[in-house]
C-alpha positions in Angstrom: -14.5 -7.3 25.3 -15.5 -9.8 27.0 -19.5 -10.8 27.4 -19.8 -9.6 30.9 -18.0 -6.6 30.3 -14.9 -7.4 31.6 -11.6 -6.7 29.2 -9.1 -9.6 28.1 -5.7 -8.0 26.2 -3.2 -10.0 24.6 0.5 -8.9 22.9 3.3 -7.0 24.7 2.7 -4.4 27.7 5.7 -2.5 28.3 3.8 0.7 29.4 1.0 -1.0 31.3 -1.1 -1.0 28.4 -2.7 -4.7 28.7 -3.3 -3.9 32.3 -7.4 -3.9 32.0 -7.8 -7.5 33.9 -9.1 -5.5 36.7 -11.6 -3.3 34.5 -15.3 -3.9 34.6 -18.8 -3.0 32.8 -16.9 -1.8 29.8 -19.2 -1.4 26.8 -16.2 -0.4 23.9 -12.3 -0.3 23.8 -9.6 0.9 22.1 -6.1 0.7 21.6 -3.3 3.2 20.9 -2.3 3.0 17.0 1.5 2.4 17.1 3.1 1.9 13.5 6.2 -0.4 13.7 9.3 1.8 14.4 12.1 1.8 17.2 10.4 4.8 19.0 6.7 3.6 18.9 7.4 0.6 21.6 4.9 1.8 23.8 1.3 2.8 23.5 -1.9 2.9 25.6 -5.3 1.5 26.3 -9.1 3.1 26.4 -12.3 1.6 28.2 -15.7 3.4 27.8 -18.4 2.1 30.4 -21.7 1.6 30.4 -22.0 5.1 32.5 -20.2 6.5 29.8 -17.2 7.4 31.7 -13.8 6.2 30.2 -11.0 4.3 31.7 -7.2 4.6 30.4 -4.0 2.5 31.2 -0.7 2.8 29.5 1.6 4.8 28.5 0.9 8.7 29.8 4.0 10.7 28.4 1.4 13.3 27.0 -1.4 12.8 29.2 -3.4 10.5 26.8 -4.6 8.6 29.9 -5.9 12.0 32.0 -9.1 10.9 30.6 -10.7 10.4 34.5 -13.2 13.3 34.7 -14.6 12.8 31.0 -18.3 12.2 31.2 -21.4 11.2 28.7 -18.9 9.7 26.4 -20.3 7.1 23.5 -17.7 6.2 21.7 -13.4 6.4 22.0 -10.8 6.2 19.7 -7.1 5.9 20.6 -3.8 7.4 18.5 -0.4 7.5 19.3 -0.2 9.4 22.2 -3.2 10.3 22.0 -7.0 9.5 23.3 -10.4 11.0 21.5 -13.9 10.9 23.0 -17.0 11.2 21.2 -20.1 12.8 23.5 -23.6 12.4 23.4 -24.2 15.8 22.0 -21.9 15.4 19.0 -18.9 17.4 20.3 -15.6 15.8 20.9 -12.6 15.6 23.4 -9.1 15.1 23.1 -6.5 14.6 25.7 -2.4 14.0 24.7 -0.2 15.2 22.4 -0.5 18.6 20.5 2.6 19.3 18.6 1.0 18.2 15.4 -2.6 19.7 16.0 -4.6 16.4 16.2 -6.0 17.3 19.3 -7.8 20.3 17.6 -11.5 19.4 17.8 -12.8 21.5 20.4 -15.2 23.4 17.4 -16.5 20.4 16.1 -20.4 19.9 16.4 -22.8 17.2 15.3 -20.4 14.4 14.9 -21.9 10.6 15.4 -18.2 8.8 14.7 -14.3 9.3 15.3 -11.2 7.5 14.2 -7.6 8.3 15.7 -4.9 7.3 13.4 -1.3 8.0 14.5 -0.7 11.6 14.0 -4.5 12.9 12.8 -8.2 12.6 14.2 -11.2 12.3 11.8 -14.9 12.9 12.7 -18.1 11.7 10.6 -21.0 14.4 10.9 -24.7 13.6 10.9 -24.9 14.9 7.4 -22.5 12.5 6.5 -19.8 14.5 6.0 -16.0 14.3 7.3 -13.9 16.2 9.3 -10.5 16.0 10.1 -7.3 17.7 11.9 -3.7 16.8 12.5 -0.7 15.5 9.9 -1.5 15.7 6.6 1.3 15.2 4.6 0.2 12.6 2.2 -3.4 13.6 2.2 -4.8 11.3 5.0 -7.0 14.4 6.0 -8.5 15.2 2.8 -11.7 14.1 3.8 -13.8 17.1 3.3 -15.3 16.5 -0.1 -16.7 12.6 1.0 -20.5 12.5 1.3 -22.9 9.8 2.6 -20.3 8.6 5.3 -21.6 6.4 8.3 -18.1 5.3 9.6 -14.6 6.0 9.6 -11.0 4.7 10.5 -7.7 5.5 10.5 -4.3 3.9 10.2 -0.6 5.4 10.3 -0.8 7.5 6.9 -4.6 6.5 5.5 -7.9 7.0 6.5 -11.1 5.0 4.9 -14.8 6.1 5.4 -17.6 3.5 4.9 -20.5 5.0 3.0 -24.1 4.2 3.9 -24.2 2.3 -0.1 -21.8 0.0 1.6 -18.9 1.6 -0.8 -15.4 2.7 0.7 -13.8 5.6 0.1 -9.9 6.3 0.9 -7.7 9.4 1.6 -3.8 9.7 2.1 -0.8 8.0 1.2 -1.4 4.6 -1.1 1.9 3.0 -2.2 1.7 0.4 -0.2 -2.0 -0.3 -1.4 -3.8 0.7 1.4 -6.1 2.9 -0.2 -7.1 0.1 -3.1 -10.5 -0.2 -2.1 -12.2 1.2 -5.0 -14.0 -1.6 -6.1 -15.5 -3.0 -2.8 -19.3 -3.3 -1.9 -21.4 -4.7 0.3 -19.0 -3.7 3.2 -20.5 -3.2 7.2 -17.2 -2.4 8.8 -13.8 -1.4 8.1 -10.7 -1.5 10.2 -7.2 0.0 9.6 -4.0 -0.9 10.4 -0.8 0.7 9.9 -0.6 0.1 6.2 -3.3 -2.1 5.6 -7.2 -1.9 5.2 -9.6 -4.4 5.8 -13.3 -4.9 5.2 -16.4 -7.1 6.7 -18.9 -7.8 3.9 -22.6 -8.2 4.5 -22.0 -11.9 4.3 -19.5 -12.8 6.5 -16.3 -12.7 4.6 -13.3 -10.4 4.5 -11.5 -8.4 2.4 -8.0 -6.9 3.0 -5.7 -4.7 1.1 -2.5 -2.9 1.6 0.8 -3.8 3.1 1.2 -8.2 3.6 4.7 -8.4 4.6 3.3 -10.7 8.0 0.5 -11.7 6.2 -1.8 -9.5 7.9 -3.9 -9.5 4.6 -4.7 -13.4 4.5 -8.0 -13.3 5.5 -10.1 -14.4 2.3 -10.5 -18.0 3.6 -12.8 -16.3 6.7 -16.0 -17.2 7.0 -19.1 -16.2 9.6 -17.5 -12.8 10.7 -19.4 -10.3 12.6 -16.7 -7.5 13.1 -13.0 -6.9 12.5 -10.2 -4.9 13.9 -6.6 -4.1 12.5 -3.7 -3.7 14.8 -0.4 -2.2 13.2 0.5 -5.7 11.3 -2.1 -8.1 12.4 -5.8 -8.3 11.9 -8.5 -9.7 13.7 -12.1 -11.3 13.1 -14.7 -12.1 15.3 -17.1 -14.7 14.1 -20.5 -15.4 14.7 -19.8 -18.3 17.3 -17.3 -16.3 19.3 -14.3 -17.7 18.4 -11.7 -15.2 17.2 -9.7 -15.3 14.1 -6.0 -13.7 13.3 -3.7 -13.1 10.6 -0.3 -11.2 10.4 2.5 -10.3 13.0 2.0 -12.0 16.3 5.9 -11.4 17.2 4.4 -10.1 20.8 1.9 -12.3 21.2 -0.8 -10.0 20.1 -2.6 -12.9 18.1 -2.9 -15.4 21.0 -6.6 -15.1 21.1 -7.6 -18.7 21.3 -9.0 -18.8 25.2 -11.2 -16.1 24.0 -13.7 -18.3 22.0 -17.3 -18.2 23.3 -16.4 -15.0 25.9 -15.7 -11.8 23.4 -19.0 -9.9 23.0 -20.9 -9.5 19.7 -21.7 -6.7 17.0 -22.7 -3.6 18.4 -20.3 -3.6 21.6 -18.0 -1.7 19.9 -16.3 0.0 16.9 -15.0 -2.3 14.5 -11.1 -1.0 14.7 -12.2 -1.2 18.5 -12.0 -4.9 19.5 -9.2 -6.3 22.1 -6.0 -6.9 20.3 
């Protein structure tokens, strides 16, 4: 997202998911989670406008882009074949694929943050507890015991919660190391890729754990970072000077963000997992 409320996108866009050039007055964006697999070559993108309405572009086979009627939205998240919106009154809306139950959010109340993994949806309540729905094969929805949570992100088969004290709590599939966050502290923002987890610390450094087959966890040298985001197998870091750092898979040009320098908005404009990319 750019300083003037316009939006930039990088990467392959076979379904039109990068067709955001005409968007204006946008305050937050979300890109549909797509883990690397032969059947996941298409996705969609969402834009939250300052008036609480939502824009969508890209793959719409399950109605995930049918969000034009949404109003009073304060945050958006995008999973694979699914869109999620947090309303000003703490309720949650969802559009898209319903088969796995990831859109079953109509009963949620007093929610302050939402995240959409590939197959599951997670919310944080005002009291610091969490709620989740959808595929739970690897325990990625086992968040009912979490306390003191202020934000949440979701990957392909894992979920990560950020606590108010700067620690991080994981749930879900751990064999790739994406849930190895137990010793992290002083964390101010988190992001989740398909199989890796990223954290921004209070001193502007970035930690990452999990799958690193494309170098997506090679962030230890990053400094002066104010926000982070993660795609399926790549990581982005927004620096205080407006430049963008990248690591990981660039096979579709998703890391080609050099021209975004000084044009990308800073902290508070979007959730950590909702930067362009």
